[in-house]
C-alpha atoms as one frame of an Amber mdcrd trajectory, in Angstrom:
protein
 -10.370  23.823  -8.810 -10.342  23.693 -12.621  -6.684  22.668 -12.962  -6.943
  19.853 -10.440 -10.226  18.554 -11.845  -8.934  18.617 -15.435  -5.749  16.867
 -14.269  -7.806  14.211 -12.499 -10.020  13.673 -15.557  -7.005  13.437 -17.847
  -5.357  11.010 -15.432  -8.484   8.808 -15.447  -8.395   8.607 -19.262  -4.677
   7.775 -19.254  -5.249   5.135 -16.589  -8.093   3.491 -18.520  -6.098   3.400
 -21.756  -3.037   1.996 -20.009  -5.128  -0.648 -18.274  -6.719  -1.774 -21.536
  -3.368  -2.150 -23.297  -1.837  -3.989 -20.344  -4.825  -6.356 -20.133  -4.601
  -7.391 -23.791  -0.864  -8.009 -23.546  -1.226 -10.010 -20.333  -3.876 -12.389
 -21.730  -1.937 -12.907 -24.959   1.341 -13.850 -23.242   0.182 -15.613 -20.050
   0.806 -19.301 -19.336  -2.397 -19.290 -17.260  -5.069 -17.532 -19.384  -7.822
 -18.056 -16.775  -5.827 -16.258 -14.087  -4.727 -13.615 -16.588  -8.334 -12.980
 -17.613  -9.367 -12.676 -13.958  -6.570 -10.173 -13.367  -7.494  -8.214 -16.461
 -11.062  -7.772 -15.239  -9.972  -6.595 -11.779  -6.893  -4.465 -12.484  -8.675
  -1.913 -14.725 -11.390  -1.501 -12.082  -8.738  -0.889  -9.432  -6.869   1.550
 -11.644 -10.039   3.501 -12.431 -10.944   3.480  -8.704  -7.450   4.800  -7.911
  -7.778   7.579 -10.451 -11.207   8.654  -9.212 -10.069   8.655  -5.559  -6.918
  10.669  -6.386  -8.915  13.234  -8.361 -11.581  13.369  -5.632  -9.018  14.081
  -2.924  -7.249  16.710  -5.042 -10.573  18.387  -5.859 -11.587  18.407  -2.165
  -8.372  20.180  -1.112  -8.526  22.848  -3.809 -12.262  23.529  -3.535 -12.480
  23.476   0.280  -9.407  25.644   0.921  -9.994  28.148  -1.872 -10.236  31.727
  -0.633  -9.230  30.908   2.971  -6.330  32.967   4.244  -3.132  31.043   4.875
  -2.539  30.658   8.624  -6.075  31.691   9.627  -8.016  29.700  12.217 -10.841
  29.063   9.736  -8.390  27.584   7.203  -6.837  25.318   9.848 -10.260  23.993
  10.889 -11.316  23.347   7.286  -7.926  21.786   6.473  -8.292  19.414   9.435
 -11.701  18.312   8.106 -10.318  17.806   4.579  -7.390  15.806   5.963  -9.839
  13.534   7.796 -12.093  13.042   4.767  -9.131  12.376   2.491  -7.530   9.926
   4.924 -10.805   7.998   5.123 -11.080   7.926   1.307  -7.526   6.621   1.077
  -8.221   4.021   3.783 -11.368   2.837   1.968  -9.460   2.608  -1.321  -6.766
   0.461   0.315  -9.365  -1.935   1.757 -11.305  -2.212  -1.514  -8.178  -3.003
  -3.522  -6.407  -5.064  -0.830  -2.941  -6.612  -1.095  -0.171  -4.151  -1.853
  -2.519  -1.211  -1.215  -2.892  -2.235   2.430   0.893  -2.569   2.653   1.173
   0.946   1.248  -1.415   2.255   3.729   0.458   0.645   6.629   3.658   2.342
   5.570   2.027   5.761   5.147   0.553   5.364   8.635   4.087   5.333  10.062
   5.277   8.532   8.329   4.629  10.996  11.131   7.369  13.274   9.811   5.788
  13.567   6.347   1.995  13.139   6.324  -0.612  15.004   8.415  -1.575  13.524
  11.781  -5.098  12.785  10.537  -3.641  10.353   7.986  -1.294   8.784  10.551
  -4.091   8.120  13.060  -6.657   6.925  10.493  -4.301   4.589   8.636  -2.373
   3.292  11.640  -5.516   2.399  13.598  -7.183   0.513  10.747  -4.508  -0.999
   8.497  -3.197  -3.511  11.037  -6.571  -4.764  12.264  -8.916  -4.942   9.263
  -7.053  -6.847   6.574  -8.996  -8.990   4.047  -9.604 -12.697   4.702  -9.363
 -15.433   2.034 -12.128 -18.040   1.985 -11.434 -21.624   3.051 -11.921 -22.738
  -0.576  -9.153 -20.334  -1.627  -6.915 -21.646   1.155  -7.495 -25.214  -0.081
  -6.540 -24.137  -3.594  -3.213 -22.777  -2.330  -2.576 -26.018  -0.393  -3.291
 -28.188  -3.428  -0.933 -26.147  -5.586   1.847 -26.038  -2.994   1.636 -29.363
  -1.125  -0.611 -31.428  -3.392  -3.464 -32.006  -0.924  -6.040 -30.271   1.274
  -5.231 -28.958   4.785  -7.349 -31.592   6.580  -5.308 -34.377   4.943  -1.912
 -32.762   5.515  -2.605 -31.957   9.176  -4.310 -33.958  11.923  -6.325 -30.821
  12.728  -6.758 -27.562  10.824  -8.943 -24.632  11.894 -10.546 -23.136   8.753
 -11.074 -19.806  10.551  -7.846 -17.718  10.573  -6.560 -16.262  13.843  -4.970
 -13.347  12.000  -4.941 -11.805   8.551  -2.438  -9.391   7.041  -2.014  -7.645
   3.720  -0.265 -10.567   2.002  -1.336 -13.651   3.965  -3.402 -15.059   6.827
  -2.591 -17.457   9.673  -4.427 -20.643  10.696  -3.915 -22.871  13.726  -3.257
 -26.556  13.015  -1.868 -29.695  14.648   0.599 -32.027  12.983   0.138 -35.792
  12.935   2.723 -36.114  15.735   0.688 -33.765  17.945   2.605 -30.474  17.527
   0.510 -27.283  17.549   1.553 -25.069  14.649   0.717 -21.775  12.967   0.262
 -22.005   9.196   0.765 -18.822   7.208  -1.010 -19.018   3.836  -0.502 -16.434
   1.114  -3.674 -14.894  -0.289  -4.494 -16.600  -3.582  -2.957 -15.140  -6.760
  -1.123 -12.583  -4.608   2.072 -12.814  -6.672   0.204 -12.013  -9.915  -2.004
  -9.273  -8.464   0.895  -7.720  -6.533   2.894  -7.270  -9.735  -0.090  -5.674
 -11.489  -0.967  -3.513  -8.469   2.626  -2.393  -8.131   2.638  -1.221 -11.739
  -0.698   0.513 -11.168   0.476   2.370  -8.061   3.689   3.347  -9.836   1.660
   4.799 -12.723  -0.493   6.793 -10.278   2.444   8.213  -8.325   4.429   9.128
 -11.457   1.384  10.709 -13.134   0.454  12.741 -10.066   4.071  13.881  -9.734
   3.970  15.030 -13.347   0.844  17.156 -12.782   1.791  18.215  -9.232   5.622
  18.265  -8.847   5.323  18.838  -5.076   3.664  15.413  -4.768   6.736  13.182
  -4.902   6.391   9.721  -3.391   8.507   7.970  -6.039  10.949   6.895  -3.320
   8.143   4.811  -1.778   7.572   2.982  -5.075  11.288   2.239  -5.365  11.237
   0.758  -1.874   8.191  -1.431  -2.606   9.717  -2.629  -5.904  12.753  -3.855
  -4.003  11.120  -5.355  -0.923   7.840  -6.878  -2.162   9.263  -9.869  -4.118
  11.168 -10.953  -0.992   8.087 -10.632   1.216   6.097 -12.798  -1.203   8.595
 -15.675  -0.911   7.963 -17.395   2.428  11.115 -19.508   2.105  13.099 -16.256
   2.282  11.145 -15.406   5.435  11.958 -18.803   6.966  15.691 -18.368   6.259
  15.622 -14.837   7.680  14.013 -16.141  10.871  16.735 -18.731  11.447  19.532
 -16.308  10.572  18.140 -13.747  13.034  18.191 -16.268  15.908  21.678 -17.440
  14.938  22.967 -13.841  14.928  21.778 -13.311  18.490  23.306 -16.607  19.577
  26.716 -15.789  18.053  26.974 -11.985  18.196  24.740 -11.030  21.150  24.715
 -14.020  23.525  23.824 -11.768  26.488  20.459 -11.026  24.810  19.873 -14.315
  22.954  17.709 -15.992  25.628  15.376 -12.972  25.720  14.681 -12.962  21.952
  12.818 -15.776  20.217  11.531 -16.668  16.742   9.164 -19.584  16.034  10.690
 -22.831  14.799  10.106 -23.500  11.065   8.697 -26.816   9.811  10.554 -27.011
   6.521   8.796 -30.139   5.257   5.451 -28.283   5.467   6.645 -24.987   3.978
   6.892 -23.570   0.454   7.255 -20.123  -1.106   3.528 -19.458  -0.506   2.880
 -21.501   2.627   4.853 -21.347   5.886   4.364 -23.700   8.857   5.823 -22.556
  12.171   5.729 -23.389  15.845   2.579 -21.910  17.411   3.411 -19.153  19.891
   1.330 -18.266  22.935   2.042 -14.615  23.600   0.560 -11.161  24.093   0.769
  -8.399  21.483   3.265  -5.823  22.602   0.761  -2.957  22.655  -1.588  -4.822
  25.057  -0.156  -3.087  28.117  -2.870  -4.141  30.585  -2.397  -7.850  29.851
   1.388  -7.440  29.958   1.097  -6.037  33.483  -1.227  -8.877  34.488   1.487
 -11.313  33.390   3.789  -9.680  35.930   5.963  -7.964  33.299   6.958  -4.303
  33.620   6.228  -2.357  30.383   9.347  -0.272  31.040  11.572  -3.363  31.098
   9.906  -4.664  27.939  10.560  -1.327  26.243  14.226  -1.660  27.200  14.326
  -5.154  25.682  12.769  -3.953  22.409  15.285  -1.090  22.154  18.204  -3.379
  22.939  17.069  -6.085  20.511  16.817  -3.784  17.517  19.909  -1.749  18.413
  21.892  -5.020  18.429  20.454  -5.870  14.992  21.180  -2.473  13.460  24.567
  -1.645  14.923  26.154  -5.077  15.501  24.504  -7.715  13.317  23.851  -5.605
  10.228  20.804  -7.794   9.571  17.609  -5.985  10.551  13.940  -6.945  10.876
  12.361  -3.948   9.112   8.678  -4.437   9.943   8.498  -4.413  13.771   4.973
  -3.032  14.167   2.844  -4.186  17.096   1.194  -7.069  15.205   4.617  -8.631
  14.596   5.885  -8.471  18.184   4.634 -10.779  20.930   5.786 -11.038  24.527
   5.628 -13.807  27.111   7.299 -14.402  30.482  10.674 -16.122  30.198  10.006
 -19.893  29.998  12.667 -20.370  32.684  10.463 -18.439  35.136  13.255 -15.921
  35.786  12.277 -12.881  37.877  13.827  -9.573  38.890  14.913  -8.777  42.463
  11.543  -7.090  43.054   9.606 -10.132  41.803   8.691  -8.882  38.301   8.808
 -11.580  35.624  11.460 -11.230  32.929  10.028 -10.753  29.405  10.890 -12.711
  26.289  10.330 -10.934  22.972   8.919 -13.081  20.147   9.608 -11.816  16.632
   7.058 -12.684  13.934   6.869 -12.030  10.174  10.497 -12.165   9.043   9.718
 -11.374   5.413  11.273  -7.902   5.322  14.921  -7.780   6.387  17.753  -5.561
   5.252  21.481  -6.188   5.358  23.789  -3.294   6.182  27.320  -3.558   4.793
  30.255  -2.637   7.050  30.467   1.021   5.976  26.708   1.634   6.225  26.504
  -0.049   9.620  29.504   1.929  10.909  28.162   5.253   9.596  24.658   4.604
  10.937  25.998   3.626  14.377  28.277   6.697  14.351  25.329   8.934  13.466
  23.189   7.609  16.338  26.132   7.925  18.730  26.476  11.568  17.622  22.720
  12.163  18.058  22.710  10.765  21.598  25.758  12.856  22.560  24.610  16.044
  20.730  27.730  16.153  18.537  26.748  18.574  15.749  29.899  18.103  13.655
  29.652  14.308  13.725  25.921  14.475  12.899  26.763  16.550   9.828  29.635
  14.246   8.800  27.780  10.937   9.074  24.498  12.272   7.673  26.409  13.255
   4.541  28.075   9.826   4.366  24.662   8.144   4.569  23.349  10.147   1.606
  21.608  13.186   3.131  24.162  15.606   1.721  25.747  18.525   3.525  22.642
  20.702   3.158  19.969  18.398   4.632  21.803  16.916   7.632  19.696  18.888
  10.150  16.499  17.667   8.508  17.774  14.066   8.487  18.515  14.325  12.204
  15.003  15.686  12.758  13.390  12.814  10.843  15.355  10.255  12.888  14.631
  11.822  16.282  11.359  13.712  15.737  13.063  16.773  17.189  13.933  20.197
  15.692  17.630  20.942  15.278  17.899  23.120  18.389  16.722  20.151  20.507
  18.930  17.667  18.651  22.078  19.600  19.617  20.853  20.532  23.100  23.388
  19.293  25.678  20.803  18.168  28.263  20.767  14.346  28.712  17.046  14.058
  27.886  17.192  16.212  24.746  15.820  13.430  22.510  13.026  12.239  24.812
   9.575  12.483  23.203   6.723  12.636  25.724   3.876  12.688  23.206   2.323
  15.874  24.576  -0.048  17.942  22.444   2.552  20.698  22.115   5.197  18.226
  20.885   2.801  16.662  18.363   1.716  20.115  17.179   5.351  21.179  16.793
   6.096  18.010  14.845   3.185  18.560  12.436   4.183  22.183  11.882   7.749
  21.044  11.203   6.520  18.403   8.717   4.253  20.896   6.923   6.932  23.587
   6.705   9.617  21.258   5.365   7.440  18.878   3.335   9.219  19.498   0.025
  12.670  19.184   1.561  11.681  15.983   3.377  10.512  14.544   0.038  13.835
  15.569  -1.498  15.705  13.937   1.399  13.794  10.673   0.984  14.592  10.634
  -2.742  18.302  11.047  -1.942  18.651   8.412   0.750  19.632   4.852  -0.221
  16.886   2.194   0.042  18.591   0.605   3.028  18.394   3.843   5.016  14.732
   4.317   4.068  14.029   0.919   5.606  15.967   1.939   8.735  13.665   4.980
   8.924  10.632   2.713   8.636  12.015   0.446  11.373  12.676   3.498  13.523
   9.086   4.696  13.022   7.644   1.295  13.984   9.788   1.076  17.125   8.815
   4.596  18.156   5.130   3.627  17.899   5.761   0.481  19.984   7.594   2.410
  22.689   4.884   5.071  22.709   2.268   2.388  23.392   4.355   0.891  26.222
   5.476   4.128  27.877   3.118   6.795  26.482   6.191   8.423  24.962   9.911
   7.656  24.799  12.325   7.548  27.729  15.879   8.529  28.512  16.548   4.826
  29.065  15.818   4.115  25.383  18.457   6.582  24.213  20.942   5.407  26.817
  20.640   1.892  25.357  21.017   3.216  21.796  24.025   5.288  22.910  25.697
   2.287  24.554  25.200  -0.186  21.723  25.998   2.253  18.893  29.152   3.355
  20.764  30.222  -0.261  21.319  29.669  -1.002  17.635  31.764   2.030  16.599
  34.584   1.075  18.979  34.539  -2.563  17.833  34.676  -1.471  14.188  37.597
   0.879  14.853  39.412  -1.834  16.814  39.052  -4.221  13.876  40.565  -1.576
  11.580  43.483  -0.620  13.867  46.801  -1.321  12.190  49.261   0.228  14.658
  49.820   0.470  18.401  49.129   4.218  18.346  45.752   3.842  16.619  44.866
   1.008  19.020  45.711   3.236  22.024  43.616   6.083  20.565  40.612   3.779
  20.229  41.096   2.500  23.809  41.170   6.098  25.084  38.030   6.923  23.088
  36.343   3.890  24.641  37.207   5.021  28.188  35.885   8.545  27.531  32.683
   7.133  26.044  32.157   4.901  29.067  32.538   7.926  31.355  29.908   9.861
  29.372  27.544   6.877  29.350  28.030   6.450  33.097  27.090  10.128  33.520
  23.896   9.538  31.511  23.139   6.480  33.649  23.552   8.571  36.813  21.121
  11.178  35.465  18.666   8.381  34.669  18.885   6.966  38.214  18.273  10.417
  39.714  15.308  10.922  37.389  13.823   7.549  38.365  14.285   8.237  42.100
  12.548  11.619  41.755   9.722   9.991  39.810   9.295   7.325  42.509   9.258
   9.989  45.239   6.648  12.039  43.359   4.428   8.934  43.075   4.845   8.330
  46.824   3.854  11.923  47.599   0.772  11.625  45.358  -0.185   8.396  47.154
   0.001  10.064  50.569  -2.121  12.980  49.331  -4.780  10.554  48.112
């Protein structure tokens, strides 16, 4: 207890001193002294609050677990309670500080392979639904700075109450003077200035805690935020990403293009801090009951989500890296298209295009090759392409486990459904034990991996959560889709690099063999679905 408490106290003093020096420098050099002064009165409070919360959590763990035997039932019960208390303290800290802290909490809520389940559940359930809301006066201030007038003068109608609020911005419904219904995304006031200060604050906390407790190493997360946050704060980048995404589907994946949609951008009413888009009527992708009422099968929607993002990752090399449930809407196809059985075809609407990542040819090829190897249980190829992506030759099994949420023996299992995650208590328990046992190595792995691969991991985590909400787990169908598209991408890349007739023939033969294996997986899937349908019929007769 003493070491942690002294470390926390020392950290608080360091934080206060650093905040005071930063504040003086900021006021002296700022072009906007009023804003600088406002920041300098809030940032030290946040930094002190951070320090106290960090010390409080550290103290709770050491004091509560002291003297309890490792592996005992009593220790596990107490540890569960400490995890819950600490997760709630962290959640409350994120809400009090707002902005980048909420973004950080959202990201931590996706790290099932690294943080305890209590943190995942607490942060995931709250961070997407309870973001701060800017006042209408603050919204007007942003409008005046960006467009030179108030919302009610720029639009024919403008609802002052937001329909949604996120960590960096909130969305209002409006109507243009020519009668078009639009969604207006407005950045929280002074977000650019506070985000820079908060980022420095969080970096100080993480680096200081790592110095006192070397096992606490989340520096990779700070590196990722440093790279991605400036892009997310520029809404013109988001608008360009949105249009490029749609264009990629039109050119590179025309068979999917009609099923994927992004709102039209109104460029004349958009700036770096204010984005006006076509208003979209749709249902959030985790609202399964409403999706069924619309006549859409959740299973088919899950297939569309998997296909959409597999096309982005393995073929386009331009990936939406924040596909959590609040950023994905669904509606029936505007054409009214239906399946043979009368189910309505879904159209996936992608929102919030602020965080994208481009994969160069080699990264895209290696990542597609790795997923192809994972689907087909090819241990040698998993090792080869994990090393090429930065995991090294010693952590390839761990990298495969982080990607699939499966231990190595399941990853290389030859059964077709070896990667399927059903979300049972035993699977979740196994996952948490795996994360706890290999925590330090997972941290080391995340420090090694390039930023682009870390964002692919984040995307993977978000998509897994979406599929879990639609299917209550993953399905063989999901991995069949990933296997098909990653294999096609690998074959296409090899074809483009073929320089002789012999190499071309080798690639053609590889393609035929892959198609045979994929057909075998499809056959297994059909048999599985028939058995499932028959079991439902038997249950119906019994009832």
